[in-house]
C-alpha positions as CSV (number, residue, x, y, z in Angstrom):
1,M,20.9,-15.8,-12.6
2,T,19.9,-14.5,-9.2
3,M,22.7,-15.3,-6.7
4,N,20.8,-13.9,-3.8
5,L,17.0,-14.0,-3.3
6,F,17.1,-10.5,-1.9
7,D,18.9,-9.1,-4.9
8,Q,15.6,-8.4,-6.6
9,F,14.8,-5.8,-3.9
10,S,17.9,-3.7,-4.6
11,S,17.3,-0.9,-7.0
12,P,18.9,-1.6,-10.4
13,Q,21.2,1.0,-11.9
14,I,22.2,2.1,-15.4
15,L,25.2,4.4,-15.7
16,A,25.2,4.8,-11.9
17,T,21.6,6.1,-12.1
18,P,19.1,4.2,-10.0
19,L,16.0,3.1,-12.0
20,I,13.8,3.5,-8.9
21,T,13.1,7.0,-10.2
22,I,11.6,5.7,-13.4
23,A,9.6,3.1,-11.4
24,L,8.2,5.9,-9.2
25,I,7.0,8.2,-12.0
26,M,5.6,5.4,-14.2
27,P,2.1,5.4,-12.5
28,A,1.7,9.1,-13.1
29,V,2.8,8.7,-16.8
30,L,0.4,5.8,-17.4
31,I,-2.6,7.4,-15.8
32,Y,-2.4,11.1,-16.4
33,A,-0.2,11.5,-19.6
34,R,-3.0,10.7,-22.1
35,P,-5.3,13.5,-23.2
36,R,-9.0,12.9,-22.6
37,M,-11.0,15.1,-24.9
38,R,-13.7,12.5,-25.1
39,M,-14.9,9.7,-22.9
40,N,-13.8,6.2,-23.9
41,R,-14.2,2.7,-22.4
42,S,-11.1,2.8,-20.2
43,A,-12.0,6.3,-19.0
44,S,-15.5,5.2,-18.2
45,I,-14.2,2.2,-16.2
46,Q,-11.7,4.4,-14.4
47,T,-14.5,7.0,-13.5
48,W,-16.8,4.2,-12.3
49,L,-14.0,2.7,-10.1
50,M,-13.1,6.1,-8.6
51,T,-16.8,6.8,-7.8
52,T,-17.2,3.4,-6.2
53,L,-14.0,3.8,-4.1
54,T,-15.0,7.3,-3.1
55,K,-18.3,6.1,-1.8
56,Q,-16.7,3.2,0.0
57,L,-14.0,5.3,1.7
58,M,-15.9,8.6,2.4
59,T,-19.4,7.3,3.4
60,P,-18.4,6.9,7.1
61,L,-16.7,10.3,7.3
62,N,-18.3,13.6,7.9
63,K,-18.4,16.4,5.3
64,T,-15.3,18.1,6.7
65,A,-13.2,15.0,5.9
66,H,-14.4,14.8,2.3
67,A,-11.7,17.3,1.3
68,W,-9.3,14.4,1.7
69,T,-11.0,12.5,-1.2
70,P,-8.5,13.5,-4.0
71,M,-5.5,12.7,-1.7
72,L,-6.7,9.3,-0.7
73,L,-7.7,8.3,-4.2
74,T,-4.3,9.5,-5.5
75,V,-2.5,7.4,-2.9
76,M,-4.5,4.3,-3.6
77,T,-4.1,4.6,-7.4
78,Y,-0.4,5.2,-7.0
79,L,0.1,2.2,-4.8
80,L,-2.1,0.0,-6.9
81,V,-0.3,0.8,-10.2
82,T,3.1,0.6,-8.6
83,N,2.4,-2.8,-7.0
84,L,1.0,-4.3,-10.2
85,L,3.8,-2.9,-12.4
86,G,6.3,-4.6,-10.0
87,L,4.9,-8.0,-11.0
88,L,6.1,-7.6,-14.6
89,P,9.3,-9.5,-15.6
90,H,12.6,-7.5,-15.3
91,T,10.9,-4.7,-13.3
92,F,11.5,-3.2,-9.8
93,T,8.8,-2.8,-7.1
94,P,9.5,0.5,-5.2
95,T,6.8,-0.5,-2.6
96,T,9.0,-3.4,-1.3
97,Q,11.3,-0.7,0.2
98,L,10.4,0.2,3.8
99,S,11.8,3.7,3.4
100,L,9.4,4.5,0.6
101,N,6.4,3.1,2.4
102,M,7.3,4.9,5.7
103,G,7.7,8.0,3.6
104,L,4.1,7.7,2.5
105,A,2.6,6.4,5.8
106,A,4.2,8.8,8.3
107,P,3.3,12.2,6.8
108,L,-0.3,11.0,6.0
109,W,-0.8,9.6,9.5
110,L,0.6,12.8,11.0
111,A,-1.7,14.9,8.9
112,T,-4.7,13.0,10.3
113,V,-3.5,13.6,13.8
114,L,-2.9,17.3,13.3
115,T,-6.3,17.6,11.6
116,G,-7.9,16.2,14.7
117,L,-5.9,18.4,17.1
118,R,-6.9,21.4,15.1
119,N,-10.6,20.7,14.6
120,Q,-11.5,18.9,17.8
121,P,-8.6,18.7,20.2
122,T,-10.7,17.5,23.2
123,T,-12.2,14.6,21.2
124,S,-8.8,13.6,19.8
125,L,-7.1,13.6,23.2
126,A,-10.0,11.7,24.7
127,H,-9.1,8.7,22.5
128,L,-6.0,8.3,24.7
129,L,-8.2,7.4,27.7
130,P,-11.3,5.1,27.4
131,T,-14.4,6.1,29.3
132,G,-14.9,4.7,32.7
133,T,-11.2,3.9,33.3
134,P,-10.3,3.3,37.0
135,T,-8.2,6.1,38.4
136,P,-5.1,3.9,39.2
137,L,-5.0,2.7,35.6
138,I,-5.2,6.1,34.0
139,P,-1.4,6.7,33.6
140,I,-0.8,3.2,32.3
141,L,-3.6,3.4,29.7
142,I,-2.5,6.8,28.5
143,I,1.0,5.4,27.9
144,I,-0.3,2.3,26.1
145,E,-2.7,4.3,23.9
146,T,0.1,6.8,23.1
147,I,2.4,4.0,22.1
148,S,-0.4,2.4,19.9
149,L,-1.0,5.8,18.3
150,L,2.7,6.2,17.5
151,I,2.9,2.6,16.1
152,R,0.3,3.2,13.5
153,P,2.5,4.6,10.7
154,I,5.0,1.9,11.4
155,S,2.3,-0.8,11.0
156,L,1.2,0.8,7.8
157,G,4.6,0.8,6.2
158,V,5.7,-2.6,7.5
159,R,2.4,-4.3,6.5
160,L,2.7,-3.1,2.9
161,T,6.4,-4.0,2.7
162,A,6.1,-7.4,4.3
163,N,3.2,-8.6,2.1
164,L,4.8,-7.6,-1.1
165,T,8.2,-8.8,-0.2
166,A,6.9,-12.2,0.9
167,G,5.0,-12.7,-2.4
168,H,8.0,-11.8,-4.5
169,L,10.2,-14.2,-2.6
170,L,7.7,-17.0,-3.1
171,I,7.5,-16.3,-6.8
172,T,11.3,-16.3,-7.0
173,L,11.6,-19.6,-5.1
174,I,9.0,-21.4,-7.3
175,C,10.6,-20.0,-10.5
176,T,13.9,-21.5,-9.3
177,T,12.2,-24.8,-8.5
178,T,10.6,-24.9,-11.9
179,L,14.0,-24.4,-13.6
180,V,15.5,-27.2,-11.5
181,F,12.7,-29.6,-12.5
182,T,13.0,-29.0,-16.2
183,T,14.3,-32.5,-16.7
184,T,11.2,-33.9,-15.0
185,P,8.2,-32.8,-17.1
186,T,5.6,-33.8,-14.5
187,L,7.1,-31.9,-11.7
188,A,7.9,-29.0,-14.0
189,T,4.2,-28.8,-15.0
190,M,3.0,-29.0,-11.4
191,T,5.4,-26.2,-10.3
192,S,4.4,-24.1,-13.3
193,I,0.7,-24.4,-12.4
194,L,1.6,-23.5,-8.9
195,L,3.5,-20.5,-10.1
196,L,0.5,-19.3,-12.2
197,L,-1.8,-19.6,-9.2
198,L,0.7,-17.8,-7.0
199,T,1.0,-15.0,-9.5
200,G,-2.8,-14.6,-9.5
201,L,-2.7,-14.5,-5.7
202,E,0.1,-11.9,-5.8
203,I,-2.0,-9.7,-8.1
204,A,-4.9,-9.9,-5.6
205,V,-2.5,-9.1,-2.8
206,A,-1.2,-6.1,-4.7
207,M,-4.7,-4.7,-5.1
208,I,-5.8,-5.5,-1.6
209,Q,-2.8,-4.0,0.1
210,A,-3.3,-0.7,-1.8
211,Y,-6.9,-0.7,-0.6
212,V,-6.1,-1.6,3.0
213,F,-3.4,1.1,3.2
214,T,-5.9,3.7,2.1
215,L,-8.8,2.3,4.1
216,L,-6.7,2.5,7.3
217,L,-5.8,6.1,6.6
218,S,-9.5,6.9,6.2
219,L,-10.3,5.1,9.5
220,Y,-7.6,7.2,11.2
221,L,-9.1,10.3,9.6
222,Q,-12.6,9.3,10.8
223,E,-11.3,9.3,14.4
224,N,-9.9,12.8,14.0
225,S,-12.6,14.5,11.9
């Protein structure tokens, strides 16, 4: 029995070993561990999805930024599989931890900024000051744009954490409500249907948040490439 709603977000341990390590390596095991000597249905679907996502993410970018394609696809696949595996019963979702999400967001955001400063420093620094700004407002706007630039990795990590945490909390609350209403079949049925609908919504949220995380990274790269 869950004594605290937030207990589900603490990493479980076996023999003083945190199971978050297993949760982190499971996406790689599921996706890359199988040999693919010949094309099958799942491999064909995966190839089609990767091609479609590559076109969606890389079409607005120039050819220089296309070198980021493997990295962005890897990040999106990893987040997608990790988010979906966390919806299984008796599992742990690593992406509900802000430290992990910030560990993904901050280095990738910093890489896009450094790429822009290396390839086109003038254009990258010009983003800090909109064209046609009155002279008295220049210092204030530079400070505001710098703050907004530094907030980007925080918004990436917090957005992913908040959406997944909120969905898991709602599922836990409705599960508890369903158990309370077991003596009333009508209410128990209604809450069970609501739980199924919410689970479907959470699956959609898990996929959308992985896509949004990667899409925002591609937009940051577009500004600096």
